[in-house]
Structures are given as structure tokens and as C-alpha cells.
DOLUMLUM-426895 format. One record per atom (N, C-alpha, C): residue in one letter; x, y, z. Coordinates in pm, whole numbers, padded with zeros to 5 digits, always signed. Example, Ala and Ser with C-alpha at 12.3 -4.5 7.8 and 13.67 -1.06 7.14 Angstrom:
<atoms>
A+01319-00569+00780 A+01230-00450+00780 A+01320-00330+00780 S+01285-00225+00708 S+01367-00106+00714 S+01290+00003+00787 
</atoms>
This chain:
<atoms>
M-00681-01489+00924 M-00768-01437+00851 M-00713-01399+00737 Y-00814-01404+00607 Y-00791-01380+00465 Y-00857-01210+00465 G-00801-01131+00396 G-00902-01033+00351 G-00883-00957+00473 L-00910-00767+00425 L-00909-00707+00550 L-01046-00724+00575 P-01041-00688+00766 P-01190-00705+00824 P-01298-00612+00788 E-01382-00650+00790 E-01510-00603+00725 E-01560-00477+00806 N-01490-00425+00934 N-01545-00314+00949 N-01431-00233+00960 I-01313-00263+00928 I-01226-00120+00928 I-01241-00017+00879 D-01194+00069+00919 D-01220+00230+00868 D-01045+00261+00823 L-01066+00271+00691 L-00957+00335+00700 L-00896+00518+00646 K-01009+00552+00675 K-00996+00729+00627 K-00904+00773+00713 F-00804+00681+00835 F-00691+00777+00860 F-00586+00777+00755 F-00599+00702+00622 F-00497+00750+00556 F-00513+00888+00469 E-00646+00912+00501 E-00662+01055+00386 E-00610+01170+00504 Q-00545+01250+00348 Q-00438+01389+00410 Q-00310+01324+00435 Q-00267+01235+00428 Q-00173+01177+00498 Q-00054+01214+00369 E+00033+01243+00424 E+00154+01260+00241 E+00292+01116+00327 L+00307+01095+00132 L+00394+00984+00215 L+00538+01020+00173 L+00581+01032+00259 L+00749+01037+00269 L+00898+00946+00243 Q+00814+00846+00246 Q+00962+00723+00229 Q+00877+00600+00195 I+00983+00539+00095 I+00968+00452+00025 I+01113+00338+00092 C+01080+00251+00153 C+01224+00187+00183 C+01169+00017+00114 V+01313+00031+00012 V+01275-00168-00035 V+01384-00248+00001 G+01330-00323+00055 G+01432-00406+00083 G+01436-00599-00015 K+01501-00634+00032 K+01517-00788-00114 K+01356-00818-00078 N+01245-00838+00019 N+01127-00945-00010 N+00987-00800+00027 E+01044-00721+00061 E+00942-00639+00126 E+00934-00475+00043 V+00813-00426+00064 V+00878-00232-00003 V+00765-00173+00140 I+00827-00098+00221 I+00765-00042+00313 I+00720+00147+00265 L+00626+00189+00343 L+00597+00302+00274 L+00521+00367+00397 N+00630+00459+00426 N+00593+00558+00566 N+00534+00701+00546 F+00445+00701+00599 F+00338+00822+00568 F+00365+00899+00672 T+00286+01041+00690 T+00310+01149+00813 T+00202+01049+00900 G+00169+01135+01027 G+00064+01078+01093 G+00086+00921+01185 H+00248+00908+01165 H+00279+00755+01215 H+00196+00636+01190 I+00243+00617+01026 I+00139+00542+00926 I+00258+00478+00872 S+00223+00351+00848 S+00364+00284+00740 S+00230+00138+00698 V+00292+00134+00568 V+00218+00003+00532 V+00295-00107+00453 T+00363-00190+00476 T+00504-00326+00531 T+00417-00426+00360 I+00459-00415+00222 I+00392-00437+00139 I+00525-00588+00118 Q+00448-00741+00123 Q+00475-00804+00089 Q+00384-00889-00022 S+00357-00853-00107 S+00302-00903-00205 S+00285-00847-00305 R+00196-00845-00430 R+00192-00788-00518 R+00128-00698-00499 F+00191-00560-00587 F+00101-00441-00631 F+00092-00417-00725 A+00006-00295-00793 A-00025-00256-00874 A+00013-00102-00872 C+00024-00033-00995 C+00036+00133-00966 C-00009+00174-01101 S-00025+00343-01080 S-00025+00420-01222 S+00006+00530-01215 N+00086+00568-01275 N+00131+00681-01323 N+00127+00797-01424 S-00019+00798-01437 S-00088+00897-01562 S-00026+00787-01665 K-00055+00662-01658 K-00040+00574-01774 K-00067+00451-01730 P-00098+00353-01817 P-00203+00240-01797 P-00147+00166-01664 L-00215+00109-01606 L-00155+00048-01455 L-00094-00079-01496 S+00023-00049-01373 S+00122-00152-01421 S+00137-00254-01303 I+00172-00342-01354 I+00140-00452-01226 I+00299-00517-01191 A+00386-00478-01085 A+00472-00510-01019 A+00516-00642-01017 N+00517-00690-01110 N+00539-00916-01062 N+00680-00922-01061 D+00739-00823-01107 D+00926-00806-01137 D+01009-00836-00988 E+01066-00838-01025 E+01193-00894-00822 E+01208-00772-00762 L+01191-00741-00638 L+01252-00652-00568 L+01409-00639-00593 P+01428-00514-00599 P+01412-00366-00580 P+01353-00302-00668 L+01374-00375-00787 L+01336-00280-00924 L+01164-00268-00946 A+01078-00364-00863 A+00957-00338-00863 A+00897-00214-00840 A+00922-00166-00761 A+00935-00096-00655 A+00943+00064-00726 Y+01067+00079-00834 Y+01050+00222-00879 Y+00959+00245-00950 P+00821+00225-00997 P+00732+00309-01007 P+00642+00357-00875 L+00697+00321-00770 L+00661+00422-00636 L+00678+00521-00591 L+00812+00547-00671 L+00880+00666-00648 L+00803+00808-00703 Y+00681+00781-00784 Y+00598+00902-00841 Y+00475+00905-00741 F+00514+00844-00642 F+00424+00864-00495 F+00431+00979-00429 I+00570+00976-00376 I+00665+01080-00280 I+00623+01162-00278 G+00587+01229-00172 G+00546+01380-00138 G+00411+01407-00162 A+00331+01296-00218 A+00149+01314-00244 A+00091+01249-00154 L-00038+01338-00129 L-00091+01283-00029 L-00226+01226-00060 V-00262+01157+00034 V-00363+01026-00014 V-00530+01107+00041 V-00595+01076-00091 V-00706+01126-00130 V-00812+01075-00064 K-00793+00937-00075 K-00911+00850-00078 K-00826+00726-00041 A-00912+00633+00076 A-00831+00484+00107 A-00935+00425+00105 E-00939+00304+00021 E-01037+00159+00039 E-01013+00015-00008 G-01075-00013+00100 G-01027-00163+00120 G-01157-00265+00010 D-01119-00361-00054 D-01191-00423-00132 D-01221-00512-00059 T-01344-00637-00104 T-01368-00751+00031 T-01261-00834-00008 D-01224-00861-00132 D-01122-00912-00140 D-00938-00903-00056 G-00930-00827+00035 G-00835-00810+00078 G-00716-00712+00031 T-00766-00641-00096 T-00687-00537-00192 T-00736-00419-00111 L-00609-00358-00071 L-00596-00189-00020 L-00573-00059-00169 R-00675+00020-00110 R-00684+00068-00258 R-00631+00227-00192 L-00548+00259-00277 L-00500+00416-00175 L-00505+00501-00339 T-00509+00596-00344 T-00544+00743-00449 T-00515+00836-00369 F-00397+00909-00483 F-00319+01017-00431 F-00322+01172-00497 S-00306+01258-00434 S-00335+01407-00465 S-00253+01432-00603 N-00159+01323-00628 N-00104+01360-00807 N-00156+01255-00907 T-00270+01233-00841 T-00369+01130-00928 T-00323+00997-00973 E-00249+00937-00870 E-00188+00825-00852 E-00251+00722-00806 L-00234+00621-00847 L-00350+00503-00755 L-00245+00374-00763 L-00236+00286-00620 L-00168+00214-00578 L-00284+00047-00506 L-00249+00007-00519 L-00317-00142-00526 L-00247-00223-00443 V-00245-00302-00345 V-00201-00398-00316 V-00286-00521-00260 H-00232-00562-00278 H-00272-00721-00300 H-00245-00852-00162 D-00411-00863-00143 D-00401-00953-00087 D-00434-01137-00157 D-00273-01187-00197 D-00295-01267-00305 D-00270-01448-00257 D-00215-01414-00112 D-00200-01559-00042 D-00265-01558+00110 P-00372-01648+00088 P-00388-01676+00234 P-00306-01781+00320 N-00174-01813+00278 N-00112-01884+00365 N+00025-01747+00423 Y+00029-01685+00383 Y+00149-01544+00408 Y+00062-01418+00437 E+00153-01378+00476 E+00125-01219+00516 E+00118-01147+00372 S+00025-01035+00375 S+00055-01011+00254 S+00011-00866+00277 Y+00052-00829+00359 Y+00077-00667+00386 Y+00069-00652+00529 V+00114-00568+00611 V+00089-00509+00726 V+00068-00346+00750 I-00029-00286+00804 I-00111-00151+00835 I-00059-00161+00966 T+00031-00015+01008 T+00116+00028+01118 T+00024+00143+01164 R-00024+00116+01236 R-00096+00322+01295 R-00061+00326+01409 N+00041+00444+01446 N+00045+00459+01638 N+00076+00331+01712 G+00178+00255+01656 G+00163+00126+01728 G+00100+00055+01759 Q-00035+00003+01676 Q-00167-00100+01620 Q-00139-00130+01486 T-00129-00260+01492 T-00105-00345+01368 T-00184-00400+01293 V-00235-00367+01178 V-00357-00474+01128 V-00224-00553+01018 I-00264-00659+01056 I-00194-00773+00954 I-00317-00829+00836 I-00242-00817+00706 I-00380-00904+00689 I-00243-01047+00542 V-00372-01098+00625 V-00294-01257+00585 V-00435-01327+00460 
</atoms>
């Protein structure tokens, strides 16, 4: 399936704190309170009081702007019809995780042992 499921409710992200960012050669893992994680294996874009920057660089350096998000709460979580995950944080930071390739996993959301794979 390409994109987010139409009926997905992302409100479980709201009021969860970003505790940890794990950076690997091919992925970034965001760990939140509430036993929630997002494994990103696609393009992402983020803002931190500056113009939105797209992380097209190679990992692990592309993950550097995400450090501004640690300790912030998610205040709004939305999914676009094209599969983009949009998380707005309490410190006015914005994270967009793109579903940019229908042939490969773009990102994985895990919550309390349940997994949603976005392909």
C-alpha cells in the first residue's frame, strides 16, 4: 500500500515527548514517551525557526536538525493523503516525513507493539 491508511488516527502522538533520536547509516529512529517510535527510511524535512530544510544529505549528518526536537512535545499529528506524516512540536518545530517511494518502506510507526508500515 502506498500512503497512510485513510482511517488512521494519529492523535496518539499528541502530548508525547521526543526522548531519543537514534541515527544509523540508512535510518533515523525517533523514540517518544508512550512506547511510540517512528523509523524513518525516506526523505524528511524539518524547521527550527528557520526556513524549512529538506534532509537530502547522507545520514548520519542529515539528522542533525532533528536535535532541536529532543524534549519537545508533539502538539499536532497529521497524515496527508500522499502519505506524508506531519508532526508539529511544542517548541514550534515541524517535522515532515515523506512517503516518497512506492516500492520501499518509507517509515514505520510502532505503538505498544502494533506496527504500521508506510510503503
